[in-house]
N, C-alpha and C positions, 0 to 999 in steps of 0.2 A: 127535220130531226127524225132519227130512227127510234123506234120503240123496241124494247127488249122485254121478254117475259121469262128469261132464264132464272132458275133458282139461284139466288145470290150466294147460297152455300154449296152449290154444285160444282163439279169439276168438268170443264169443257171437254168434249169428246176429242176434238182436234185443236191443236195449238195454232196460233197465228202463224208461226214460222212454217208449220207443216202445210198450210193452205195458201201461202203467198205464191203468186204466179212465177213460173220459171223465167219469164221475161221482165221481172220487176226492175232489174238493173237498167235495162234498155229504156223502160218506161220512165223511170226517174230521170235518166240522162236526157231523154227527149224534152221533158219539161224544163230541165236545167238550161238547155240550149235556147228555149223560147224566152226564158226569163232573163238570160244573161245580157242581151243588148240594151235593156231598159235602163235609163238613167234615173236611179232612185236617189232620194235625199231624205232628210228627217221629216219633211212635210212637202207635199206637192203632188202633181199629176203622176209622177213616176211610180209612187207607191200605189196609187189607185189603179193604174194600168196593170201593175203586177197582181194586185188582188183580183181584178176582173178576169185576168187570165186564169188564175187559180179557181175562180168560180166555175170554170168549165169542168173541173174535176170534182168539186164538192160544193154544196149549197152554203157557201161562205157568206156571213153577214158582215157588211162593211160599216163600221162605225166612224163618225166624224166628230172630233173635239174642236170647237171653234178656237181660232187664234185669240190669245189673251186670257184663256181660261186658266185659272189657278189649279194645279194638281199637286197637292201637298206643298212642298217648298219650291216647285217649279211652275213656269208659265208656258203655255203652249205657244211656240214661235210662229212666225209668218211662213207662208208657203214660198218655196223657191222655184222659180221658173227660169230655165236656161234655154235660150233659142239658138245661140251661136257663140263661138269663141275661137280666137285664133291669134297667132303671132305671125306677122308678115314682114319679110325683109325688104330692103330698098329695091331689090331686083324683082319684087312681086311674088316671091316664093313664100307659101305658108309653111313655115318650119314647124309649127304646132297647129293642129286643127282638131277641135272638139268633135267634129263629125267623123273623124277617123277612129277616135278612142275617147270615150267620155271620162276616162281617168285623167285626161290632159288638163282639165280645169279643176282647181281646188274646189271641192264640193261646198256649195252655199256661198260662193264668191259674190261680192257686191259688184255692180256693173262698173265697167271702166272703158274709156276710149282715150287713148294717149299715143304719143309718138316719143319713144324713149331711146336714149343711148344704151348700148348693150350693158354697160356696167350698172346702170340704174335698173334695167329690166331684170338682171340676174338676182337682184334682191327679192324678186317675187317668183323665182323659179325654184321648185323643189326637185331634187334628184336623189339617187341612191349611189354614192360613189363606190360602195362596196359591191354593188350589182349594176355596173355601168350601162347595161342594155335594158334595164327594167324601168318602167314608168311607175312611180310611187302613187299610192292613194292618200290624199290629204283632205281634210275637211276643217271648216271653221264655223260651227253651228251657232255659237253664242257670242262670238266676237266679230265685229265687222271687219272683213279683210278680203283681199283678192290675191289670186296666184295661179300659176300654171305648174304642171308636173310634166316632166319629160325625162328621157333617158340621159344619164350623165354624159355619155359619149357624144350624144347629139348636141347637148348644150355646149360642150367644150369645142365642138366643131363650128360653132356659130362665128362668123366673121365680125369684126368691129364694124360699127355703123349704127344707124338708127332703125327702129322697128316700130311698125304700127301694131298696137295692142288693143284688142277688142274683146270684151266680155259683155255680151248682150243678155243680161239677166235682170230679174226683178224679184223683190220680196213683197208679197201682198197679203193682206188679210184673207184668211180662208179657213183651213182646218188641218189638223193632223188626223191621218186615217190609220185605222188598224182593222184587221180581219179576225173573225171569231167563228168557230163551228163547235157545236156540242153534239156528241153522239150519246144518246140516252141508254144507260145500262139498267140492270135490275136494281142496283143501288143508286141512291143520290150521291154517295161518295164519289169523288172525281179523281181522275189522273189528269194532271195538267201537262200538255205538250206544247212547247213554245219555240219559235224561231224568229230572229230579227229580220226586218224587211227594208232596211234603210240604205244598204250599201249599193253602189252602182255595179259596174261589171266585174264582180269577183265571183267566180264560179264555185269555189269551195266554201269560202267564208261569206256565205249569204245564200246563193241559189241552191246549193246542195241540201241544206237543211229545210228550206221552204218546199222544195220538190219532194223530198223524202216524206215529210209530214203530210203533205197534200195527198200523196198516193197511199199513205198509211190510213188517213181518214177515209179515203175512198174504199179501202178494203174493209175497214171496220163497219162501214155503213150497212153492209149486208150480213152482219153477224149479231148474234145475241152475246152480250158480254155481262160480266158480273159488275164491273165498275162502269160509271159514265166517264166519257172522255171529253175534255175541253181543249181545243186547239186554238192557240193565240198567235197571230202573226202581226208584230208591232215593231215600229222603229225602236232601235235599242235605247235603253235607259228611259228617256222621257215618254216614249210610247208605252212601255211596260208600266211605268209609274202612272200614266193616265188610265191604263186598264185597271190597275190596282185601286186607284182612287174611285173609279166607277163601279167596282165590284167588291167592295170591302166585305159585305155580307157573304157573298159567294165564296170567298176564300176559305171560309170555315169548312167547306165541303172538300177541299183539296187535301187528299191523304197521301198522294205521291206525285212527283213531277220530274220532268226532264226538259232541259234546254238542249236542242239538237242543232249542231252546226259543224262545219268542216268535216263532212262525212264522205267526201268523194275521193280523197287521196289515199295512198296506200300505206300510210304510217299507222302507228298505234296498234290497236285502239286505246283510247284514253277515257277515263271517267274521273270527273272532279266531284267530290262529295258535296252534299248540302252543308249548310252551316252547322246543322246538328251533328253531322259526322257519323251517326249510327242509325239513321233512319232506315226503314225497310227498303226504300229505293236504293240507298247506298249499299246495303248488303246484297240486294238482288243484282244490281249492276256489277258489283265487284265479283260476285259468284259467276255470272255469265261470262264476263271478260276473261276470268281466270281459265275457264274451260274452252273459250273460243280461240284464243291466240296466245302463244308463249311470249309474244312481245307486248302484251297488254300492260297498261300502266294505270294505277289508281292513285290519285293525288288528293291531298286534303283541300278543304275550302280555303280560299284566299279572296281578298277584296278586289283582285284584278280578274277581269274576265268578261262575261256576258250578262244576260239579264237575271241569272241566278242571284246576283248581288241585290236586286230589287225584291225578288220573291222571298229571299232569305233575310231581308232587312229586319231589324229587331221588332218593329211593329207588326210584322207578319210571321216571320220565322217558318215559312213553308218548307216542307221537305222536298226541295227541288235541287237536283244535281245537273251536271252537264255531260252529255255523250258527244264525243268527237273522235276523229282519227288522230292525226298529228295534233299536238297541243298547240292552241292558238298562240301566235306570236313567236313560235319556235321553229316554224318551217320557212324555208328560204323564200317561198312564193307568197307569204303572208302580206296582205295589204299592198300588193303591187301587180303589175300586168302579167307576171308569171302565173298568177291564179286565174287561169283561163280555161277554155274548154278542152285543152290538151292535158291539163293538170288532173282533172277528174276523170274517172273511168267507170263504165257501167259495172264492172265486176266489183269494184270497191263500194259503189253505191248499194249493190245487191247485198254484199257482205254486211255493210252497216245496217241495212234494213232488217236483215235477219237477226242481228244482235239486238236491235231495239225491240223487235218482236219477241225475242227470247226473254228479255227483261220484263216486258209486259205480261208474258205468259206466266212468269213466276208470280207476279202480282195477282193475276187472274186465278191461278190454280192452287195457290198456297192455302193450306188448311191445317188444322190440328188433328192428327189421326189418333184413334184410340183402339186398341185391340179388344175384340169381344172375348178373348181368352187371356185374361190378365195374369193368371198364375201359370208360369212356365211357358215355354216356347210352343206355339202350335205345331201339331204334327202335319207338316206340309205335304208329306208323301201321301197321306190319306186324302188330301184335297187335290192331288195330281199337280202340285205346284213345285215340288222339289225335283230339281234336275239332277239325275244320277251322275255320279262321277264317271268321266269317260277319259279316254286317252287324250293327253294334253291338258287335263284339268278344266275342261270347259264347264262341267257341271257346277263346280264350286263357284266359279266366277258369275255364273248366271243366278245363283241363289243369293249372292251377297246383297244386292239392293233390297230384296224382301226382308232379309235378316236385319239389315240396318233399320228399316222402317219399323219392324216389329219390336226391335230392342228399345226403341224410344216412343212407341205408340202408347203413351200413358195419358194423352190428352193435354200434356203440358209443353210439348215440343211441336213446333210447326214443321212441315216438310222442308222449308228453307233451312230451319235449324239443323235438321238431320242431314240435309245435303251438304251443308258447311262442315259438319262434324265428320261426315264420311268421305269428304273430298270427291264426291260423285256428282255428275251433272244433275240438276234438278229434274230435267226431262226423264232421266233414267228412273228416279225415285217415283215420279208420277206414274210411270208405267207399272212399277211394282205395286204401288198403292191401289191402282185401279184393278189389278188382278186380285188383290186381297179383298177389296170392296165387293167385287163381283161374286165372291163366295161367302160374303158376310163375316169374314174374319176381321175386317177392319170397318170402323164407323167413324163419323165425324164427331169431334168434341167441341166444335165451334160454339161460342156464346155470342150474343148480339154485339158485345164490345170487341169481339175478335173478328167480325166480318170484314174489317179493313186491316187484317193482319199483314 
C-alpha cells in the first residue's frame, strides 16, 4: 500500500489527467492484448491467471471464497475447468474447436461425449442469425447445461450426418477469486473503482476495464491523494456480492464510486447514474462528459447493467455509477466475437482514461471557496489579475472564470456547484481559484463534514 501525507483539504498542484503518460493508450492496449486470450469464467483458474498477470502492474491481493460459502442470498459455485472441446464431422474435420476461439463453448458447460445427428446437435448450438459471421458469447452459470457457439453461416453450411461432440470439462470444489488493491490517501474516505473479471475473450466488455483500472492504480501509487482508492476486480454479480458480504463495515467509507467497462470502442461516452441519481459522482461525471464530447450521454439508473446493481442495492445504496463508451448491450459487437482486439483502439482507451482521471480530479480538488473580501467585488487590477480588454475581446473571456468563482465564493457553494452554474470546465475554475488563493483573496470554507464534498 502507498502512504500519503497530503493535506486532505488542499488542492493538488497537478491533476491526474495532466500527469498521465502520453503513451497511456498504448500501455492499456498492451495489457488488453495479454488478458484477451485467457478463458475466464465465474470461478476457476482463468480468473486467477488474469489476476496474476495484473499483479505485474500493481500489488494486487487475491482473495479466495470457498465453494459452498453463503454470501447473502447466494452460494459460491464450483470452479469450472475446461480442457478441450470440439465438434468433429464424419470426415474427421473439426468444424468447431475451442482451442481456436474460447467463445465456441458455452461458458460453464457440463462435460459431454456423444455422437449425434445434426438435427439433435443443432439444439445445443447458439448462433446470431442477424450477424451470421459472428460467434456469440453464452453462459450457464447456475443451470446445468452444455452447448456450443458458432457463426450462423458456418452452422448452416454443416452437411447432414453424425458428429462427434466432446466437451472435456469439470466442476470441482475450489473457490471464487477476486482481486483488491487499496491506495491510501490523506482521508480514510474511499473512492471505489470496480471492473468485472469473468468474461472470456471479449476485449471491450471485460479486458478494457480491467486494463484501464490496473494502469490507473499504477499511476496513483506514486501520488499523494486526498481520498483513498479501493480497486475491486471480481466476477460479475456473485463476485461483487461476495466482496460486499466480506466488507460490510468497509462500505461505510465509500463516498464515491465508478464501475468501469466497455472503454475501448469509439462510441459515447456514456455515464449511468447511481441509484441515488444526484450523488456527487453523478454530477462530476455528467459535468466532465458534457465538456469532453458533444456525443456524450448521461442516463438514469436502471436494474439492468453491471455491478452497480449490487453496490447500489437497498442494503448498501453506495454512490456508484458506470463509466463506459458505447452503452452495454447497444453496440453490434456486444457479447460476440466482434468484440476483439480490432474493435478496441489505443486512442479510445487513452481518451477514456483521461475522462476517468478528469472525474477523479473533480472529486479530489472540489472545495468550498470563500472570498476574503466579502463586501463588493475585489479590485482585481490592484492584484494584477484583471486581463485588460484587447482586440478581439480576449481580456473579458480570461476574467470570466475568476468572476464566476468570486460571485459564489460565500462558503456555501462548491467549485463543482459553480462550474455547473457557469457551464465552464471544472479545470478552468480550479485554475482561477488557485490564482485567487495565491494572493489570499480566496480561502477554503470546508468543514469536517464537507471534506468528502
